[in-house]
N, C-alpha and C positions, 0 to 999 in steps of 0.2 A: 826539292821535288820529292825527296823521300818522305817528307813529312805528310803529304796528302795520302799516299797509300797506307802509311802507318796509322793515320787518323781514321781512315775507312775501316781498317782491320780492327782497331780498338772499339769502334762503334759496333761492328758486327759481333764481336766477342762479348760486349757488354749486354747485348740483347739475349745471348745464350745463357747468361748467368742470372737473368731475371727470375725471380721465384714466382710460381703460380699461387694464386690465392684460392683456397678451397671455399666452396660455398658455405655460408654460415649454417650451423646446425640449428634446426628449429627447436625451440623449447617445447617440452611436453605440454599438452593441454592441461589447463588448470582443472582440478576436480570440480564437478558441479555441486553446489551447495544448495540444498532445498531450503525454501523460505520457512521461517518458523511457523509452526502450526498456530492457527488462531485460537485464542483462549476460549474454553468452553463456557457456555452460559446456561443457567438453569431457570426454570419457571416458564410460565406461559408468555407468548409473544404476540404481537399484532401481525395480522396479515395485511395485504395491500389495500383491503377495503376498510381497515381500522377495527376489525373484529378480533377479539382475543382467541387464541387457539385452544385455551382451556380456562377454567375458572381461576381467578386470582385469589390466593389464600388470604389476602387482606391484612398483611402485617404493617404496611406503610401507613403512617398517619398524616404525613405532610409531603408536599411536593418539594423534594430536595435532591441534590445529586446522589446517585446510587440506587434510586428506586427503579423498579422494572417498568416496562412499557405498559402492561395491563394495569399496574398499580396507578399509573397516571390517569388512565381512562376511568378507573373506578373512583379516584379522588375527584376528578373533574365532574363526574356524574352524567356525562353525555359523550357520545361518540365524537371523535375528532373531525375537523373539516376536511383534512387531507392527510394521507400517510404515504411516505416514500420509503421503500425497503430496498436495500442493496448490500453489496459486499464491498468492503474497502480494505486497505492494508491491515487494519486492526481486526478485521472480521466483519460480523454483521453490523451494519450501520442503518439506523432508522431515523427519519425526520417526521415529527408529528406536528401538524399545524392546527391551532385553534384560532379561528377568526371570529371576533366579536365586533359589534358596531363600535368603531373608533379605536379598536385595539387588535393587535395580532400577537400571538405568542407562538414561538417555534421552539420545540423541544428536540434536542439531539441526543440519541441513544447510541452507545457502542456496546455490542455484546449484551443487550438487554439491561443496560445500566444507564441511567440518565447522566449524561456528561456535562451538558450546559443548556441554558435557557436564553433565548433572545427575545426581548420584548420590544 
């Protein structure tokens, strides 16, 4: 019979020796890192209607990657069918569409430089 009171006393004492856990310390907030600035571009660009914002100096002689938006219009010799101007992760992004009977050409520009052509 002595065993039962001793067991109760041992259980009561074990509860007193339990250690409390402190609340976890929150980590300091991570510093905000600004996104990299979009690369600057030079030269005249197209507006939403397909018109150049300034006169193209006329140095490009062929439609190839790297030419400017207005250089494309000058080389094509006519205004585009449609122009979409926007901002993307890389900066200014422009899509220029030339629709001809039986064919369509889509020119993708990033920061006033021809990036790719889809025919």
